[in-house]
C-alpha positions as CSV (number, residue, x, y, z in Angstrom):
1,M,15.6,18.5,-24.5
2,P,11.8,17.9,-25.4
3,E,9.4,19.3,-23.0
4,V,6.2,17.4,-21.8
5,G,3.7,18.8,-24.2
6,D,0.0,19.7,-23.9
7,R,-2.7,17.2,-23.0
8,D,-2.4,14.5,-25.7
9,Q,-4.3,11.4,-26.8
10,S,-3.5,9.8,-23.4
11,G,-5.7,12.3,-21.8
12,Y,-3.1,13.2,-19.2
13,S,-2.0,16.9,-18.7
14,P,1.6,18.0,-19.0
15,E,2.2,17.8,-15.2
16,E,0.5,14.4,-14.9
17,R,2.5,13.0,-17.6
18,A,5.7,14.2,-16.0
19,L,4.8,12.5,-12.7
20,I,3.8,9.3,-14.5
21,W,7.2,9.5,-16.2
22,L,9.1,9.9,-13.0
23,D,7.2,7.1,-11.1
24,S,7.8,4.6,-13.9
25,F,11.6,4.4,-12.9
26,P,12.8,2.4,-9.8
27,L,14.0,5.4,-7.9
28,D,13.6,5.5,-4.1
29,G,10.7,7.5,-2.9
30,G,12.9,9.9,-1.0
31,V,15.0,10.6,-4.2
32,K,11.8,11.3,-6.2
33,R,10.6,13.9,-3.6
34,R,14.0,15.6,-3.6
35,L,14.0,15.9,-7.3
36,L,10.7,17.4,-7.4
37,D,11.4,19.8,-4.5
38,V,14.4,21.1,-6.2
39,A,12.7,21.5,-9.6
40,G,9.5,22.8,-8.1
41,S,7.1,20.8,-10.4
42,G,7.2,17.6,-12.6
43,V,7.2,19.7,-15.9
44,R,10.2,21.8,-14.7
45,L,11.9,18.4,-13.5
46,V,11.7,17.1,-17.0
47,R,13.1,20.4,-18.5
48,A,16.0,20.4,-16.0
49,F,16.6,16.8,-15.3
50,P,20.0,16.7,-17.2
51,E,21.4,19.2,-14.9
52,I,19.7,18.4,-11.4
53,S,20.0,14.6,-11.7
54,S,23.7,14.2,-11.8
55,S,23.9,14.4,-8.0
56,A,20.6,12.9,-7.1
57,V,20.5,9.7,-9.1
58,A,23.5,7.6,-8.0
59,D,22.8,4.8,-10.5
60,E,24.4,6.0,-13.6
61,G,22.9,3.4,-15.8
62,L,19.3,4.4,-14.5
63,R,20.1,7.9,-15.1
64,E,21.1,7.3,-18.7
65,K,17.8,5.4,-19.2
66,M,15.9,8.3,-17.9
67,L,17.8,10.8,-20.0
68,S,17.3,8.6,-23.0
69,S,13.5,8.6,-22.4
70,L,13.4,12.3,-22.7
71,S,15.0,12.5,-25.9
72,D,12.9,10.1,-28.0
73,G,10.2,12.4,-29.2
74,G,7.7,11.1,-26.5
75,A,7.9,7.5,-27.5
76,Y,8.7,6.3,-24.0
77,F,5.7,8.0,-22.5
78,R,3.3,6.9,-25.3
79,A,4.3,3.4,-24.7
80,A,3.9,3.7,-21.0
81,A,0.3,5.2,-21.3
82,A,-0.6,2.4,-23.8
83,A,0.5,-0.2,-21.3
84,L,-1.7,1.2,-18.7
85,E,-4.6,1.5,-21.1
86,R,-4.2,-2.2,-22.1
87,E,-4.4,-3.2,-18.5
88,G,-7.3,-1.1,-17.8
89,I,-5.3,1.0,-15.3
90,A,-5.9,4.8,-14.8
91,A,-2.9,6.8,-13.4
92,V,-4.1,9.2,-10.7
93,T,-1.5,11.7,-10.0
94,R,-1.4,14.2,-7.1
95,V,-2.5,17.0,-9.5
96,S,-5.3,14.8,-11.0
97,E,-9.0,15.6,-10.3
98,N,-9.5,12.3,-8.5
99,Y,-6.6,12.4,-6.1
100,P,-7.8,12.0,-2.5
101,D,-7.8,15.4,-0.5
102,S,-6.8,13.3,2.6
103,L,-3.5,12.5,0.9
104,K,-2.4,16.0,-0.3
105,G,-1.2,17.3,3.0
106,H,1.5,14.5,3.3
107,P,4.8,14.9,1.5
108,D,5.4,11.2,1.6
109,S,2.0,10.3,0.0
110,P,2.3,8.6,-3.5
111,F,2.9,10.7,-6.6
112,V,0.9,8.4,-8.6
113,L,-2.0,6.1,-7.5
114,Y,-2.9,3.2,-10.1
115,A,-6.6,2.5,-10.3
116,K,-8.8,-0.2,-11.9
117,G,-12.5,0.4,-11.7
118,N,-14.3,3.6,-10.6
119,A,-11.6,6.1,-9.8
120,A,-14.1,8.8,-9.1
121,L,-14.8,6.9,-5.6
122,L,-11.5,8.6,-4.5
123,K,-13.2,12.0,-4.4
124,G,-16.0,10.7,-2.1
125,R,-16.3,9.9,1.6
126,M,-14.3,6.8,2.6
127,F,-14.2,4.6,5.8
128,T,-11.6,2.0,6.4
129,I,-12.6,-1.4,7.8
130,V,-9.7,-4.0,8.4
131,G,-9.2,-7.3,10.3
132,S,-6.8,-10.2,10.5
133,R,-6.9,-13.5,8.7
134,R,-7.9,-15.1,11.9
135,T,-10.8,-13.2,12.6
136,P,-13.7,-15.4,14.1
137,P,-16.7,-16.1,12.0
138,P,-19.1,-14.3,14.2
139,A,-17.0,-11.2,14.0
140,L,-16.7,-11.5,10.2
141,K,-20.5,-11.5,10.0
142,V,-20.7,-8.3,12.1
143,G,-17.9,-6.6,10.1
144,E,-19.8,-7.7,6.9
145,R,-23.0,-6.3,8.0
146,I,-21.4,-3.1,9.2
147,A,-19.6,-2.6,5.9
148,K,-22.9,-3.2,4.0
149,D,-24.6,-0.6,6.2
150,L,-21.8,2.0,5.9
151,S,-21.4,1.5,2.1
152,S,-24.5,3.8,1.7
153,A,-22.6,6.7,3.1
154,F,-18.9,5.8,2.5
155,S,-16.8,3.8,0.0
156,V,-15.5,1.0,2.2
157,V,-11.7,0.9,2.1
158,T,-9.7,-2.3,3.0
159,G,-6.9,-4.7,2.0
160,T,-6.9,-7.7,-0.1
161,A,-6.5,-10.6,2.3
162,D,-8.8,-13.4,3.6
163,G,-10.6,-12.9,6.8
164,G,-11.4,-9.4,7.8
165,D,-10.6,-7.6,4.6
166,S,-12.7,-10.1,2.5
167,A,-15.7,-9.6,5.0
168,A,-15.6,-5.8,4.5
169,L,-15.3,-6.2,0.6
170,E,-18.3,-8.7,0.7
171,G,-20.3,-6.4,2.8
172,A,-19.8,-3.3,0.7
173,L,-20.5,-5.2,-2.5
174,A,-23.7,-6.5,-1.1
175,G,-24.7,-2.9,-0.2
176,S,-23.9,0.0,-2.6
177,G,-21.0,-1.8,-4.3
178,R,-18.6,1.0,-3.3
179,A,-15.7,-1.1,-2.1
180,I,-12.0,0.0,-2.4
181,S,-9.3,-2.7,-2.1
182,V,-5.8,-1.4,-1.6
183,L,-2.9,-3.6,-2.8
184,A,0.5,-4.0,-1.2
185,G,2.3,-4.4,-4.6
186,G,1.6,-3.7,-8.2
187,F,-1.2,-5.1,-10.4
188,G,1.1,-7.7,-11.7
189,F,1.3,-9.4,-8.2
190,L,-2.5,-9.6,-7.3
191,P,-3.2,-12.3,-4.6
192,K,-4.5,-15.3,-6.5
193,T,-6.4,-16.7,-3.5
194,N,-8.9,-13.8,-3.6
195,A,-8.9,-13.3,-7.4
196,P,-12.7,-13.9,-8.0
197,L,-13.6,-11.4,-5.2
198,L,-11.2,-8.7,-6.5
199,D,-12.6,-9.3,-10.0
200,R,-16.1,-8.3,-8.5
201,V,-14.6,-5.3,-6.8
202,V,-13.2,-3.8,-10.1
203,K,-16.8,-4.2,-11.7
204,S,-18.6,-1.9,-9.1
205,G,-15.7,-0.5,-7.0
206,L,-12.1,0.1,-7.3
207,L,-8.8,-1.7,-6.9
208,L,-6.0,0.7,-6.0
209,S,-2.2,0.5,-5.9
210,A,0.5,3.0,-5.0
211,H,3.1,0.9,-7.2
212,T,3.6,0.4,-10.9
213,S,2.5,-3.2,-12.1
214,S,6.0,-4.6,-12.0
215,V,6.6,-3.8,-8.2
216,P,6.2,-7.1,-6.2
217,V,4.8,-7.4,-2.6
218,R,7.7,-7.2,-0.1
219,N,7.7,-7.2,3.8
220,F,8.0,-3.6,3.9
221,S,5.3,-3.1,1.4
222,F,2.5,-3.6,3.9
223,A,3.6,-0.7,6.2
224,G,3.1,1.8,3.4
225,R,-0.2,0.1,2.3
226,N,-1.6,0.2,5.9
227,R,-0.6,3.8,6.2
228,L,-2.5,4.5,3.1
229,L,-5.5,2.6,4.4
230,A,-5.5,4.9,7.4
231,R,-5.2,8.2,5.5
232,L,-7.8,7.4,3.0
233,G,-10.6,6.6,5.6
234,E,-12.4,9.2,7.6
235,G,-12.2,6.6,10.5
236,T,-11.0,3.0,10.9
237,L,-12.9,-0.1,12.3
238,V,-10.9,-3.0,13.4
239,I,-13.0,-6.3,13.5
240,G,-10.4,-8.8,14.5
241,A,-6.8,-8.5,15.5
242,G,-4.5,-10.5,17.8
243,E,-1.7,-9.0,19.7
244,K,0.3,-8.7,16.5
245,S,-1.5,-7.9,13.4
246,G,-1.3,-5.6,10.2
247,A,-4.8,-4.4,11.3
248,L,-3.3,-3.0,14.3
249,M,-0.6,-1.1,12.2
250,T,-3.5,0.5,10.3
251,A,-5.1,1.5,13.5
252,E,-2.0,3.0,15.0
253,D,-1.5,5.0,11.8
254,A,-5.1,6.3,12.1
255,F,-4.3,7.3,15.7
256,R,-1.3,9.3,14.5
257,E,-3.4,11.0,11.9
258,G,-6.0,12.0,14.4
259,R,-8.7,9.9,12.9
260,P,-11.2,8.0,15.1
261,V,-10.5,4.4,15.6
262,F,-13.4,1.9,16.3
263,A,-13.1,-1.8,17.3
264,L,-15.3,-4.8,18.1
265,P,-15.0,-5.9,21.7
266,Y,-14.0,-9.5,22.5
267,F,-14.4,-11.7,25.6
268,P,-11.2,-11.4,27.8
269,G,-8.6,-13.9,26.9
270,T,-9.9,-14.4,23.3
271,A,-6.4,-14.4,21.4
272,A,-8.1,-13.4,18.0
273,G,-9.3,-10.3,19.7
274,A,-6.6,-9.2,22.0
275,G,-5.5,-6.4,19.6
276,C,-9.1,-5.0,19.5
277,N,-9.4,-4.9,23.2
278,A,-6.1,-3.1,23.4
279,L,-7.3,-0.5,21.1
280,L,-10.5,0.0,23.2
281,K,-8.2,0.5,26.3
282,K,-6.1,3.0,24.2
283,G,-9.1,5.2,23.2
284,G,-10.8,3.4,20.4
285,R,-14.6,3.4,20.3
286,L,-16.3,0.3,21.3
287,T,-18.5,-0.9,18.2
288,E,-21.1,-3.4,17.9
289,N,-23.0,-2.3,14.8
290,S,-23.1,0.5,12.1
291,V,-25.1,2.8,14.4
292,D,-22.0,3.3,16.7
293,I,-19.9,4.6,13.8
294,C,-22.7,6.5,12.0
295,G,-23.6,8.3,15.2
296,Y,-20.0,9.5,15.5
297,F,-20.2,11.1,12.0
298,G,-23.7,12.5,12.5
299,I,-25.1,10.0,9.8
300,N,-28.7,8.5,10.1
301,L,-29.1,5.3,8.0
302,S,-32.6,4.6,9.6
303,E,-34.2,5.5,6.3
304,G,-32.7,2.4,4.6
305,P,-34.7,-0.6,3.6
306,P,-36.6,-2.2,6.5
307,E,-35.2,-5.5,7.8
308,E,-36.9,-8.8,6.7
309,P,-39.5,-10.1,9.1
310,L,-38.7,-13.3,11.0
311,T,-40.9,-16.3,11.0
312,Q,-41.9,-17.7,14.5
313,E,-39.3,-20.4,14.2
314,E,-36.6,-17.9,13.1
315,G,-37.5,-15.6,16.1
316,A,-37.4,-18.4,18.6
317,A,-34.0,-19.7,17.1
318,L,-32.4,-16.3,17.3
319,S,-33.7,-15.8,20.8
320,A,-32.1,-19.0,21.9
321,L,-28.9,-18.1,20.0
322,R,-28.6,-14.7,21.9
323,A,-28.2,-16.8,25.2
324,G,-24.9,-18.0,23.8
325,E,-23.7,-20.2,20.8
326,A,-24.8,-23.7,20.8
327,H,-25.1,-27.0,18.9
328,V,-28.2,-27.5,17.0
329,A,-29.4,-30.3,19.2
330,E,-29.2,-28.0,22.2
331,L,-31.0,-25.3,20.3
332,S,-33.8,-27.8,19.5
333,A,-34.1,-28.6,23.2
334,R,-34.2,-25.0,24.1
335,T,-36.9,-24.1,21.5
336,G,-39.0,-27.3,21.1
337,I,-38.3,-27.2,17.4
338,P,-37.4,-30.4,15.6
339,V,-33.8,-30.4,14.4
340,F,-34.7,-30.8,10.7
341,R,-37.1,-27.6,10.8
342,L,-34.6,-25.8,13.1
343,L,-31.8,-26.2,10.5
344,N,-34.0,-24.5,7.9
345,A,-34.6,-21.6,10.3
346,L,-31.0,-21.2,11.1
347,S,-30.0,-21.3,7.4
348,S,-32.6,-18.4,6.8
349,L,-31.0,-16.5,9.8
350,E,-27.6,-16.9,8.1
351,T,-28.9,-15.5,4.9
352,K,-30.4,-12.6,6.6
353,G,-27.0,-11.9,8.5
354,L,-28.3,-12.7,12.0
355,A,-26.6,-16.0,12.7
356,V,-23.4,-17.7,11.7
357,R,-22.5,-21.3,11.5
358,L,-19.4,-22.1,13.5
359,G,-18.7,-25.7,12.4
360,G,-19.8,-28.9,13.7
361,N,-23.5,-27.8,13.4
362,R,-22.8,-25.1,16.2
363,F,-24.3,-21.7,15.6
364,S,-23.9,-18.2,17.1
365,A,-25.9,-15.0,16.9
366,V,-24.4,-12.0,15.1
């Protein structure tokens, strides 16, 4: 039986190659762990697979395929490595230099992470920001601004969905560019609705999956993905969540990991924020801006670029908005600024991240 040899043209070490080989087969994660536990390492598993797999791999047809792949002179692995390279995917195994330290203490962590983009971000500091698809526009703006600020100290980790996840990605990309988006399935099943945004993430940040490209997104996939989000981040911020939300699952996982959980506060009775308020009652940290998070970690972002100054009309419009959301006609009456000039000021405040348009010419301060 051929052994996994020295580091070859693929650039992977013997142990990395063994783990990539094992992960390429559709075995249950528990079976893979048992095989590795019995063998002691990936390389030893490859050597002893004919003997120890007979009782562990129930599917005889699959076992025969695995045995065959170990007796073809390395052709199977070369084809697998070539496929990853064609797709621009790097395999980061649990013995690879870039494998996150935060995952190493968990026996159920992925043996292999599949990465597109800057995999070195996995060795730096990370902070998780999540939110439901129904996160209100003002909260999305706050989340985007926080993500932008935090991206100077952390890589911002989130999912792939519209709403809160997209706001976190947009903010991080507008900041340092250090955005990490974690998929629920393999790269062959990227969400099409957010494809342009995810393309931008690859260019300056990282797309990450715990699955081979052929693994589809299934209902139970999100639980594992959310657990991964919670473990990667030093803390988790929830910017929007109803009573039932995947964002809450991530927060619960963070609580279990002993990681700090932060949440935006919502007015009582706001359905889109009921989950955030519940997290605050449970011990989450009330968060209104990036200072609330940075203060917890002892990070000072005050040396960043100064905020753009406001014109007199922008300042008046912002002061009026801070009294409560309003229609542009009402704001015109409050400020004495004609509507046509007020709209210009409000558009400028939107660009500066200080106001958000709610629809129907209604605006709110961020």
